[in-house]
C-alpha positions, 0 to 999 in steps of 0.5 A, spaced: 564 854 330 560 852 325 560 843 322 556 840 317 556 833 321 554 831 328 560 826 328 565 831 327 562 836 333 562 830 338 569 828 336 571 835 337 568 836 344 570 830 347 578 832 344 577 839 348 573 835 353 580 830 354 585 836 354 582 839 360 580 833 364 582 834 371 583 842 370 579 847 373 581 854 372 576 859 369 579 859 363 579 852 362 572 852 364 570 858 359 574 855 352 569 848 355 563 851 356 564 855 350 565 848 346 559 844 349 554 850 348 557 850 340 555 842 340 548 843 343 546 849 338 549 846 332 544 840 334 539 844 333 537 845 342 540 851 342 538 859 338 540 865 342 545 868 345 550 867 351 554 871 355 559 870 360 563 874 364 569 874 370 568 880 375 567 886 370 570 882 364 566 879 358 570 872 357 565 869 352 559 873 348 556 869 341 550 869 338 547 863 335 541 861 330 536 866 327 534 872 330 527 871 324 527 865 321 522 868 317 527 873 314 533 869 315 536 874 319 541 871 324 541 872 332 548 877 334 550 879 340 546 886 339 539 882 339 533 883 344 530 878 346 523 878 350 526 876 357 520 873 361 519 873 368 527 876 369 522 883 369 520 882 376 527 883 378 526 889 375 520 891 379 522 888 385 528 893 384 523 899 383 520 897 390 526 897 394 530 904 391 522 907 394 523 904 401 529 907 401 528 914 399 522 913 404 516 913 400 513 906 403 515 900 408 516 893 406 510 892 412 505 897 409 499 892 407 495 894 400 490 898 403 495 903 405 498 904 398 491 903 395 485 905 399 479 905 394 481 898 393 475 894 392 477 888 396 477 890 403 480 884 406 484 881 401 487 889 401 488 889 409 492 882 409 497 883 404 503 886 405 509 888 399 514 884 403 509 878 401 508 881 394 516 880 393 516 874 395 510 871 392 508 868 400 501 872 399 495 869 397 493 873 390 491 868 384 498 866 380 494 868 373 489 872 369 484 868 368 486 863 361 479 866 359 481 874 358 485 877 353 491 880 356 495 881 350 493 888 348 494 890 355 499 897 354 497 900 362 498 897 368 491 899 370 487 895 364 488 888 369 485 892 375 479 889 374 481 881 372 483 880 380 482 886 384 475 883 386 478 876 387 479 873 393 486 869 396 487 863 392 492 861 398 493 862 405 497 869 407 504 866 408 504 860 402 510 860 397 505 860 390 508 864 385 504 869 382 504 873 376 499 877 377 502 879 385 508 883 381 503 886 376 500 889 384 507 891 385 507 895 379 501 899 380 504 900 388 509 904 384 504 907 381 500 910 387 507 911 390 509 915 385 504 918 382 506 917 375 507 911 371 511 904 372 514 904 365 517 912 366 519 910 374 522 902 371 526 908 366 529 912 369 531 909 375 534 903 372 534 903 365 537 910 364 541 909 370 545 904 368 545 906 362 541 900 359 539 903 352 536 897 349 532 895 354 525 897 354 518 896 355 518 896 347 511 895 344 510 890 338 504 894 334 510 900 333 516 899 331 522 897 334 529 895 331 533 889 333 528 884 336 528 877 336 522 872 334 520 867 338 518 861 336 514 855 340 511 848 339 505 851 343 498 853 338 493 856 343 494 851 348 496 845 343 502 842 340 503 843 334 503 838 328 509 834 328 513 839 333 513 844 327 516 851 330 511 857 329 513 864 330 509 866 337 508 873 335 501 873 336 501 869 343 506 875 345 503 881 349 504 887 346 507 891 352 511 887 357 508 889 364 510 889 372 511 881 371 514 880 365 516 881 358 520 886 356 526 886 352 533 887 353 540 885 351 545 880 354 550 886 355 545 890 358 543 885 362 550 883 364 550 892 367 545 890 371 547 885 375 554 888 376 551 893 378 546 890 383 551 885 386 557 890 386 552 894 390 551 900 385 545 900 384 541 899 391 545 899 398 548 894 402 543 892 405 538 892 401 541 887 397 542 883 404 534 883 404 533 881 397 537 876 397 533 868 399 536 867 406 534 859 410 531 854 406 527 860 402 530 860 394 526 866 392 528 873 396 525 880 393 525 879 385 531 875 387 532 867 386 537 863 388 539 856 384 544 851 387 545 846 381 551 841 382 552 845 388 554 851 386 550 856 388 548 862 384 543 868 385 539 872 379 532 870 374 529 866 369 524 867 364 520 863 359 515 866 355 512 864 349 519 863 344 523 866 349 526 862 354 532 867 359 537 866 365 541 872 368 545 869 373 551 871 379 555 866 382 559 870 388 564 865 390 567 865 382 565 872 382 562 870 375 556 872 371 552 868 366 546 871 361 543 866 357 537 868 351 533 865 347 529 865 342 526 857 342 521 857 348 527 852 352 535 851 351 537 857 356 536 853 362 539 847 360 545 852 358 546 854 364 546 848 368 551 845 363 555 851 366 554 849 373 557 842 372 563 844 368 565 849 374 565 842 378 568 838 373 564 834 371 563 832 363 557 835 360 552 831 357 552 831 350 546 829 346 547 824 340 545 824 333 538 819 331 535 817 325 529 819 323 526 812 324 530 811 331 527 818 333 519 815 330 520 809 333 521 812 340 515 818 339 508 815 340 503 814 347 505 810 353 501 807 359 504 807 367 504 800 369 507 801 376 509 807 380 505 813 382 503 814 376 500 807 375 495 808 369 496 814 368 497 815 360 502 820 356 504 822 348 512 823 347 511 829 341 517 830 337 521 836 340 526 842 337 531 837 334 531 831 336 528 831 344 522 829 345 516 832 350 510 832 353 510 838 357 515 844 357 517 840 365 518 834 361 523 834 355 528 829 355 535 828 350 537 823 346 544 820 349 544 814 346 538 810 342 535 808 347 537 812 353 534 819 355 536 825 359 531 829 362 534 836 359 534 840 366 535 835 370 540 830 368 539 825 373 532 824 371 533 818 365 528 814 360 531 807 359 527 806 352 526 797 352 526 794 345 524 787 341 528 786 336 528 794 333 521 796 336 520 800 342 515 797 347 516 802 354 521 805 358 523 805 364 522 812 368 530 812 373 532 818 378 539 818 380 540 811 378 534 808 381 528 805 376 522 808 379 516 806 375 515 802 368 511 804 361 509 799 355 508 803 350 501 802 347 497 805 340 494 811 340 488 807 339 488 806 346 489 812 349 485 814 355 483 806 354 484 805 361 481 812 363 475 813 359 469 809 361 463 809 355 457 812 356 451 811 352 449 817 347 441 818 351 445 820 357 450 824 354 444 828 351 442 831 357 448 836 358 447 838 351 446 846 351 449 854 352 452 854 358 454 862 361 461 863 364 460 868 371 467 871 367 467 877 361 471 878 356 476 884 356 471 887 352 465 885 357 463 881 353 459 874 355 462 869 355 459 862 352 461 855 351 457 850 347 457 842 349 454 837 345 454 829 345 458 826 340 461 818 339 467 819 343 464 823 349 462 831 350 465 836 344 467 843 349 466 848 343 468 857 345 468 858 338 469 854 330 476 854 332 476 853 340 473 845 341 476 841 346 473 834 347 471 832 353 471 824 355 466 821 361 470 819 367 464 818 373 456 821 374 457 828 370 464 829 371 468 828 365 476 830 363 479 834 357 482 828 353 489 826 354 489 831 360 486 828 366 487 833 370 482 838 367 475 835 369 469 839 369 464 837 374 456 838 372 451 841 377 445 839 379 438 842 383 434 839 387 429 836 380 435 832 378 436 837 372 443 840 370 444 848 373 451 849 371 457 847 370 464 848 373 471 847 371 477 845 374 484 844 373 487 839 379 482 840 383 482 847 384 475 851 380 478 856 376 471 858 372 463 857 374 458 857 368 450 857 368 446 853 363 442 858 359 
């Protein structure tokens, strides 16, 4: 189903919805869901594959858009997508199978399994149960300054976390990719085989998932989708340009994420798991999140529009994926996108349709209307008073601040959050000019913001400091971390007319603005700060970087 004009799309959708209004059978829900996804795809908000099934029967399996824009290759229902963190559920199954085989216990510590783990106190405190449920306290990610994209072995990651202390108290939920990489290491230690071979044999081969695997991107692999993103080197692309994410991807997936698979293979997996044909019934019960917890053993619990479902989602540069099973309806939904957002929104749309809600439809705006919205704003009330944000152009006609703050237009002044429609932005106008917005939640105003000129950006946060004072920070700084090749990481800091310029390379330059004595922040990212350190003689001897008050790196001045 394809249409050239958005007005025809909306008319067709309204006719479709009106014919189903007041009905809530599964057939009607499926047809309405498909009509809705068609609209979102035609307006540019979704690019990928959707599969919807009732029991063992596939009701709807459709591909949208391009697998490769550069080569003009269309997505098909057999296209393989990067699954992001959905990989974690395969890792969890691997651990569960070892427990079922009597080779492992959930209460085992890392010290029990890996006696030579360097950080002994950490190894003795972390259990398999805690790693599965993200409650171990281990760091979330390998530090950003470390390039791990070319790693192909689980052990390649070891040196980047095994000597680190815990980031959080054990028992406290803190999502951790490193924790699942460590689980992959546990699998290798127990089985004396590679993690990849074990998962291939115990999961993919067992279920005949012939189009799922840990493909290596530097070797030939057929029918892989290219991913597209608006982020390049952690910065938004100019004018919301979509770029191919391949340079940002891992050359091979790992126990925490990034293997490739198809919607049909994920459906096979979901059916086997929830039909108790993959693991034992008691194992599935333990795996499921319980009570107020939304995360079990590699399994998430979702509750969109009070419709309960279980599965996992994934987000990786250029890719977004959801796999959900609705037990009360015995329905499975697989959504794989090779845009960095869209799958989550499609999955939430299905939840709304199941409870007979009217799906929220985006409006097609003129270029001038969209241009009028994009720009800088400063909050004038509420908890965010004084904070400044920039709305950038999104994939289609959406606007965004970051991946968590993306909004789609319902009309020329009303925008809904892409995954939480109860969160709205109501823009205010003076004649035809946008003057600000009201941030709404559940129909209640939470805060207001005014539109400001680009020249006023950071004006109420950054402070003026004279160039002579800035010069004391000039110099080279040695990080306490190294590259994967054990090379030193050296940062150069120099004063400029705006504050300080931080350089890691000719292409990696970051503008720092003055906040208060010895404290600077990244322009546009006030929560990312650099604190300089002085000795007893009041000379600068080093610095540390913090994100939301948590130290992530330390430097010594050379």
